[in-house]
C-alpha positions in Angstrom: 0.0 0.0 0.0 1.3 3.4 -1.0 1.7 5.8 1.9 0.5 9.4 1.6 -1.9 12.0 3.0 -5.1 10.4 4.3 -3.9 7.0 3.4 -4.6 4.0 5.5 -1.4 2.3 6.8 -2.0 -1.3 7.9 -0.3 -2.6 11.0 2.8 -4.6 10.4 2.0 -8.3 9.6 -1.6 -7.5 8.4 -2.5 -10.0 5.6 -4.0 -8.9 2.3 -7.8 -8.5 2.4 -7.9 -10.7 -0.7 -5.5 -13.3 -2.1 -6.3 -15.2 -5.3 -3.7 -18.0 -5.7 -3.3 -20.0 -9.0 -6.9 -19.4 -10.0 -8.0 -21.3 -13.2 -11.4 -21.5 -14.9 -12.2 -23.4 -18.1 -15.2 -23.3 -20.4 -15.7 -25.6 -23.5 -13.0 -24.5 -25.9 -12.0 -21.5 -23.8 -9.3 -20.9 -21.1 -11.0 -18.0 -19.2 -8.3 -17.9 -16.4 -5.1 -19.8 -16.0 -2.8 -19.7 -12.9 -3.8 -16.1 -11.9 -2.4 -14.6 -8.7 -3.7 -11.3 -7.3 -3.5 -9.8 -3.9 -5.4 -6.8 -2.7 -4.1 -4.9 0.4 -6.2 -3.1 3.1 -6.7 0.5 2.2 -5.9 0.0 -1.5 -7.7 0.8 -4.7 -6.5 -2.0 -7.0 -7.3 -1.7 -10.7 -7.8 -4.7 -13.0 -7.0 -4.1 -16.7 -7.2 -6.3 -19.8 -8.6 -6.5 -23.2 -12.2 -7.6 -23.7 -12.3 -11.3 -23.1 -9.0 -11.3 -21.1 -10.7 -12.9 -18.1 -11.4 -10.0 -15.8 -15.1 -10.7 -15.4 -14.6 -14.4 -14.9 -12.0 -13.8 -12.2 -14.4 -11.5 -10.3 -17.3 -13.9 -10.8 -15.1 -16.5 -9.0 -14.3 -14.1 -6.2 -18.0 -13.2 -5.7 -19.2 -16.9 -5.7 -20.9 -16.8 -9.1 -18.4 -19.3 -10.5 -16.3 -21.9 -8.7 -12.7 -22.1 -9.8 -11.4 -25.3 -11.5 -8.0 -24.8 -9.6 -6.5 -22.4 -7.1 -7.7 -20.9 -3.8 -9.3 -17.8 -2.4 -7.9 -16.4 0.9 -9.9 -13.6 2.6 -8.2 -11.9 5.6 -5.7 -14.7 5.9 -8.3 -17.5 5.9 -9.0 -19.9 3.0 -12.6 -19.6 1.7 -14.8 -21.4 -0.7 -17.8 -19.6 -2.1 -20.6 -21.6 -3.6 -22.9 -18.6 -4.0 -22.8 -14.8 -4.0 -24.5 -14.8 -0.6 -21.5 -16.5 0.9 -19.1 -14.0 -0.7 -21.2 -11.1 0.6 -21.1 -12.7 4.1 -17.3 -12.7 3.9 -17.3 -9.0 3.0 -17.0 -9.2 -0.8 -19.5 -7.1 -2.8 -19.7 -6.3 -6.5 -21.5 -3.6 -8.5 -22.0 -4.9 -12.0 -21.8 -2.8 -15.2 -25.5 -3.5 -15.8 -27.5 -2.6 -12.7 -29.8 -5.1 -10.9 -32.2 -2.7 -9.2 -36.0 -3.1 -9.2 -37.1 -0.1 -11.2 -40.6 0.1 -9.7 -39.3 0.2 -6.1 -38.0 3.2 -4.2 -34.4 3.7 -3.3 -35.1 2.7 0.3 -37.0 -0.5 -0.8 -34.1 -1.5 -3.1 -31.6 -1.0 -0.3 -33.5 -3.2 2.1 -34.7 -5.9 -0.4 -33.3 -9.3 0.6 -31.2 -7.8 3.5 -31.1 -9.8 6.7 -31.1 -6.6 8.8 -34.3 -5.3 7.3 -36.9 -4.9 10.1 -39.8 -7.4 9.7 -42.4 -4.7 10.2 -41.2 -1.4 8.8 -43.0 1.6 7.4 -41.8 3.5 4.3 -40.7 6.3 6.6 -38.5 4.0 8.7 -36.9 2.5 5.6 -36.2 5.9 4.1 -34.7 7.1 7.4 -32.4 4.1 7.6 -31.4 4.7 4.0 -30.6 8.4 4.7 -28.4 7.4 7.6 -26.5 4.9 5.4 -26.1 7.5 2.6 -24.6 10.0 5.1 -22.3 7.4 6.6 -20.8 6.4 3.2 -21.0 9.9 1.6 -23.2 8.7 -1.2 -26.0 11.2 -1.9 -29.4 9.5 -2.6 -33.1 10.2 -2.6 -34.6 7.5 -0.4 -38.2 8.1 -1.4 -37.6 8.3 -5.1 -38.5 5.5 -7.5 -35.4 4.0 -9.2 -37.0 4.5 -12.6 -37.0 8.2 -12.0 -33.2 8.3 -11.1 -30.4 9.2 -13.4 -27.8 6.5 -14.2 -25.4 8.1 -11.8 -27.9 8.0 -9.0 -28.8 4.4 -9.7 -25.1 3.5 -9.5 -24.9 5.1 -6.0 -27.9 3.0 -4.9 -26.2 -0.1 -6.1 -23.0 0.8 -4.2 -25.0 1.7 -1.1 -26.7 -1.7 -1.2 -23.3 -3.5 -1.2 -21.8 -1.3 1.5 -24.9 -1.6 3.7 -24.2 -5.3 3.9 -20.8 -4.6 5.4 -18.6 -5.2 2.4 -14.9 -4.7 3.1 -14.0 -5.2 -0.6 -16.0 -3.4 -3.2 -15.7 -4.5 -6.8 -16.7 -2.0 -9.5 -17.1 -3.1 -13.1 -16.7 -0.1 -15.5 -18.2 2.3 -12.9 -17.7 5.5 -14.9 -18.9 4.3 -18.3 -22.3 5.9 -17.8 -21.4 8.8 -15.5 -20.9 12.5 -16.2 -17.5 13.9 -15.3 -19.0 15.5 -12.2 -20.6 12.2 -11.1 -17.3 10.4 -11.7 -15.5 12.9 -9.4 -18.1 12.3 -6.7 -17.6 8.5 -7.1 -13.8 8.8 -6.8 -14.2 10.9 -3.6 -16.5 8.3 -2.1 -14.1 5.5 -3.0 -11.2 7.3 -1.4 -13.2 7.8 1.8 -14.1 4.0 1.7 -10.5 2.8 1.6 -9.3 5.4 4.1 -10.6 3.1 6.9 -8.8 0.0 5.7 -11.3 -1.3 3.2 -10.4 -2.1 -0.4 -11.7 -1.5 -3.9 -11.1 -3.6 -7.0 -11.6 -1.2 -10.0 -12.2 -2.6 -13.5 -12.0 0.0 -16.2 -10.8 0.5 -19.8 -10.1 4.2 -19.2 -6.4 4.3 -18.7 -6.2 7.9 -17.5 -8.8 7.4 -14.7 -7.1 4.1 -13.7 -3.9 6.0 -13.2 -5.8 8.7 -11.3 -7.7 6.6 -8.8 -5.6 3.4 -8.3 -2.6 2.5 -6.2 -1.6 -0.7 -8.0 -2.7 -2.2 -11.3 -2.9 -5.9 -12.4 -3.0 -6.6 -16.1 -4.6 -9.8 -17.6 -4.0 -11.0 -21.1 -5.7 -14.1 -22.6 -6.7 -15.3 -19.1 -3.3 -15.0 -17.6 -1.7 -12.3 -15.3 1.1 -10.5 -17.1 2.0 -7.9 -14.5 1.1 -6.1 -11.3 2.5 -2.5 -11.3 2.5 0.5 -9.1 0.2 3.1 -10.7 2.9 5.7 -10.0 5.3 3.8 -12.3 2.9 3.6 -15.2 1.8 5.6 -18.2 -1.1 5.1 -20.6 1.2 3.8 -23.3 2.9 1.3 -20.9 -0.5 0.0 -19.8 -1.8 -0.3 -23.3 1.3 -2.2 -24.3 0.9 -4.6 -21.4 -2.7 -5.2 -22.2 -2.4 -6.0 -25.8 1.2 -7.1 -26.1 2.2 -4.5 -28.7 2.4 -0.7 -29.0 -1.0 1.0 -29.8 -0.7 4.0 -32.2 -3.8 6.2 -32.3 -3.5 8.0 -35.5 -5.6 11.1 -36.6 -8.5 9.3 -38.5 -9.9 12.4 -40.2 -7.4 12.1 -43.1 -9.1 10.4 -46.1 -7.2 7.8 -48.1 -7.0 7.9 -51.9 -10.3 6.6 -53.3 -12.4 7.5 -50.3 -15.9 8.8 -51.2 -16.2 12.6 -51.2 -18.5 14.5 -48.9 -21.8 15.0 -50.7 -23.0 18.5 -51.6 -26.4 17.9 -50.2 -27.2 16.3 -46.8 -28.2 12.7 -46.9 -30.0 13.0 -43.5 -31.5 16.2 -42.1 -33.5 17.2 -39.0 -35.5 20.4 -39.3 -36.9 22.1 -36.2 -37.4 18.8 -34.5 -38.8 18.5 -31.0 -38.8 15.2 -29.1 -40.4 14.1 -25.8 -38.7 11.7 -23.4 -40.3 8.6 -21.9 -41.9 10.7 -19.2 -43.5 13.1 -21.7 -41.1 16.0 -21.0 -39.4 17.9 -23.8 -36.0 16.3 -24.4 -35.0 17.9 -27.7 -36.0 21.4 -28.8 -35.8 22.9 -32.2 -33.1 20.6 -33.5 -31.6 21.5 -36.9 -28.9 19.0 -38.0 -27.5 18.1 -41.4 -25.4 15.0 -42.1 -23.7 14.6 -45.4 -22.7 11.3 -47.1 -19.0 10.7 -46.5 -18.6 12.8 -43.3 -18.6 12.1 -39.6 -20.7 14.5 -37.5 -19.8 14.3 -33.8 -22.3 15.0 -31.0 -20.6 16.3 -27.9 -22.1 17.2 -24.5 -22.4 16.0 -21.0 -24.4 12.8 -20.7 -28.1 13.3 -20.2 -28.6 16.3 -22.4 -30.7 14.6 -25.1 -28.2 12.3 -26.7 -30.4 9.2 -26.1 -33.5 10.8 -27.7 -31.4 12.2 -30.6 -30.1 8.7 -31.5 -33.7 7.3 -31.2 -35.2 9.9 -33.5 -32.4 9.5 -36.1 -33.1 5.7 -36.2 -36.9 5.6 -36.2 -37.3 4.3 -32.6 -38.9 7.6 -31.4 -41.4 9.9 -33.2 -40.7 13.6 -33.2 -43.5 15.7 -31.6 -42.9 18.3 -34.3 -40.5 19.1 -37.1 -39.3 17.0 -40.0 -36.8 14.2 -40.8 -35.5 14.1 -44.3 -33.5 11.3 -46.0 -32.0 12.2 -49.3 -34.3 15.2 -49.4 -37.5 13.2 -48.9 -39.5 13.6 -45.7 -40.0 10.5 -43.6 -43.5 10.8 -42.2 -43.6 7.9 -39.8 -41.0 6.7 -37.3 -40.5 3.0 -37.7 -37.2 1.2 -36.9 -37.7 -1.5 -39.5 -38.4 1.1 -42.2 -35.3 3.1 -41.2 -33.2 -0.1 -41.5 -34.7 -0.8 -44.9 -33.8 2.7 -46.0 -30.1 2.1 -45.1 -29.9 3.5 -41.6 -27.9 1.4 -39.0 -27.8 2.0 -35.2 -25.2 1.1 -32.6 -27.3 1.8 -29.5 -26.2 3.2 -26.2 -27.4 0.2 -24.2 -26.1 -2.7 -26.4 -27.4 -5.5 -24.1 -31.0 -4.4 -23.8 -31.5 -2.2 -26.9 -29.2 -3.9 -29.4 -29.4 -7.5 -28.4 -31.8 -10.2 -27.2 -29.6 -11.5 -24.4 -31.2 -15.0 -24.0 -31.1 -15.8 -27.7 -28.2 -17.3 -29.5 -25.2 -15.5 -31.0 -26.3 -16.6 -34.5 -29.8 -15.1 -34.0 -28.5 -11.8 -32.7 -25.9 -11.5 -35.4 -28.3 -12.0 -38.3 -31.5 -10.4 -36.8 -31.2 -7.3 -39.2 -31.3 -9.6 -42.2 -33.7 -12.2 -41.0 -36.2 -11.9 -43.8 -33.6 -11.6 -46.6 -31.6 -14.2 -48.5 -29.6 -16.1 -47.6 -31.0 -16.3 -44.1 -34.6 -16.7 -45.4 -35.8 -18.0 -48.7 -39.4 -18.2 -49.7 -40.5 -17.3 -46.2 -38.5 -20.1 -44.6 -35.7 -19.6 -42.2 -32.5 -21.4 -43.1 -30.4 -22.2 -39.9 -27.3 -23.3 -41.8 -27.2 -20.1 -43.8 -27.9 -18.0 -40.7 -24.9 -19.6 -38.9 -22.7 -19.1 -41.9 -23.6 -15.4 -42.0 -23.1 -15.1 -38.3 -19.6 -16.5 -38.6 -18.9 -14.0 -41.4 -20.0 -11.1 -39.2 -18.0 -12.4 -36.2 -14.9 -12.8 -38.4 -15.3 -9.2 -39.6 -15.7 -8.0 -36.0 -12.6 -10.0 -35.0 -14.6 -11.9 -32.3 -13.6 -15.4 -31.5 -16.7 -17.5 -30.7 -16.5 -21.2 -29.6 -20.2 -21.9 -29.9 -22.6 -19.8 -32.0 -25.6 -21.5 -30.4 -24.8 -20.2 -26.9 -26.7 -17.1 -25.5 -25.1 -13.9 -26.6 -25.1 -12.7 -22.9 -22.3 -15.2 -22.4 -20.0 -13.0 -24.5 -17.9 -10.2 -22.8 -19.4 -6.7 -23.2 -16.7 -5.7 -25.6 -17.3 -8.6 -27.9 -21.0 -7.9 -27.8 -20.3 -4.3 -28.8 -18.1 -5.3 -31.7 -20.6 -7.8 -33.0 -23.4 -5.2 -32.8 -21.3 -2.7 -34.6 -20.4 -5.0 -37.5 -24.0 -6.2 -37.8 -25.3 -2.6 -38.0 -22.6 -1.5 -40.5 -23.9 -4.2 -42.9 -27.2 -2.4 -43.1 -25.9 1.2 -42.9 -25.6 1.9 -46.6 -26.7 5.5 -46.1 -26.2 6.4 -42.4 -24.8 4.9 -39.3 -25.9 6.4 -35.9 -23.2 5.3 -33.4 -24.0 6.1 -29.7 -21.0 5.7 -27.5 -19.5 2.9 -29.7 -16.3 2.6 -27.7 -17.9 2.6 -24.3 -16.6 -0.4 -22.3 -13.9 -1.3 -24.8 -10.2 -1.7 -24.2 -7.7 0.5 -25.9 -7.0 -2.0 -28.7 -10.7 -2.7 -29.3 -11.4 1.0 -29.4 -8.8 1.5 -32.2 -10.5 -1.4 -34.1 -14.0 0.0 -33.5 -13.0 3.5 -34.7 -11.4 2.0 -37.8 -14.7 0.3 -38.6 -16.4 3.6 -38.5 -13.8 5.4 -40.7 -14.0 2.6 -43.3 -17.8 3.1 -43.5 -17.3 6.9 -43.9 -14.8 6.2 -46.7 -17.3 4.0 -48.4 -19.7 6.9 -48.6 -22.0 6.6 -45.6 -22.9 9.5 -43.3 -21.9 9.0 -39.7 -23.5 10.5 -36.5 -21.0 9.8 -33.7 -22.3 10.4 -30.2 -19.6 10.2 -27.6 -18.7 11.5 -24.1 -15.0 11.3 -25.1 -14.0 14.7 -26.6 -10.7 13.4 -27.7 -12.5 10.7 -29.7 -14.7 13.2 -31.4 -11.8 15.4 -32.3 -9.9 12.4 -33.7 -12.7 11.4 -36.1 -15.3 14.1 -36.7 -15.5 16.6 -39.6 -17.9 18.7 -37.6 -18.9 18.6 -34.0 -22.4 19.6 -32.8 -22.7 20.4 -29.1 -25.9 19.4 -27.2 -27.0 21.2 -24.0 -30.4 20.7 -22.3 -31.8 19.3 -25.5 -30.6 22.1 -27.8 -27.8 22.3 -30.2 -25.7 25.2 -28.9 -23.5 25.3 -32.0 -21.8 23.3 -34.7 -18.0 23.5 -34.8 -15.9 22.7 -37.9 -13.0 20.4 -36.8 -10.3 22.1 -38.8 -9.0 24.6 -36.4 -11.1 23.8 -33.4 -11.1 25.7 -30.1 -11.4 23.3 -27.2 -12.3 26.2 -24.9 -15.2 27.1 -27.1 -16.5 23.5 -27.1 -16.3 23.5 -23.3 -18.3 26.8 -23.1 -21.0 25.3 -25.5 -21.1 22.1 -23.4 -21.8 24.3 -20.4 -24.7 26.2 -22.0 -22.8 29.3 -23.3 -24.0 30.1 -26.8 -21.9 33.0 -28.0 -20.8 32.7 -31.7 -17.1 32.4 -32.5 -15.2 31.8 -35.7 -16.1 28.5 -37.2 -19.2 28.1 -35.0 -22.7 28.0 -36.4 -26.1 27.2 -35.0 -27.6 24.0 -36.4 -26.5 23.3 -40.0 
């Protein structure tokens, strides 16, 4: 444990809170983990890095009792443990907050905190549960609204509820899987402060993330997995993003400027291929989410959408792909107004969609990899012929899409939820790019991907641009937008504050627009 201001210093001879010794886990045709050793010290934030499919999730599922190891041992506080269920792991002080939350949307925050908890009073009023929740929130410095329904909370608020549920059950080790993937920068700062408070008393955090800068900011030590094996454990102070990327993928990663067009790339069209005119859109609760949106997308260009999460990005991606109907205004494709929002019709017109929530919006988790890979082409040859579904042809197409996505799949019949999140994302991207002959709407396409997979994903998008499609790229990563976009539109509270040409961009100006400042500067226009 690194010593410093407000750092917990364990007494001499204190054992690690967690020791994983020689952990191995095998699935048919796959070595998920092999001979993995990791130790987590009291008072430490220990990051776990690795490419998608490197074995991070499997290792944590073993530590939390979801899987049992095929070899190796788990030692908690110096004592050997065997967990046959998550309940046993929680009882031993091991708690995990997964990337996809497991809250009951119709229940209040207080009800979710107390659900299934042995310390929940047998007869308790809503007021008592809310008071107990408020006390817990104050104790752990996690601001919540005890009486609010979970369905009414922002993603950041829901995450705090998940963390509070785990900490209320006296977790000494908190495992977080991609915790900042859906947080605003302000929410991420609040989370980091809460984590530092948590470990300052001798608890520990295992922090799984693909964002190398934040890993270096928050962690004390970093363990890197590659192809199921541990390749290194390093002090964060001794690392750089380039060093971590090299350890993760086994080679140097060069992130080139992708705006440059190769010889033979399709030119940017003179007229927009997709256009929104004075579009208003309501959110799920009936409130105005987008107001007066004017946006033009040309064939052969990438239009980036910048803004702090929660400012209308979700609704914009929905209206551009036919999954949400504007309350007013017009959508035009190649100059022709589309009068009815219909996702299938938009696909037939050549508009693909990489959705923000790949698991629930882009995939059917319980269905096979084959079905998910070909679902956009279900009614077309070769998958269907004369109205009949052809399983062999579907599997052959699924294998073709997986190969293009660079995803290794041992069994195309297994549920797609068994794939890592990054592999799900790459498969969705390649599937959607096959139908995106005119436009691809990509919402946070690199979210949850490792540095190597991000480079691959962005290369996919650039290839589609060069083939002549128009791209709408929604991202919370400003560097990503600057690296790819021809123009950047900035969303704030459902309005486009300005559109910036990415030839001599002023980062300060984009920051002002993201914060709601709308003054005009050189190269900044409103709408088009």
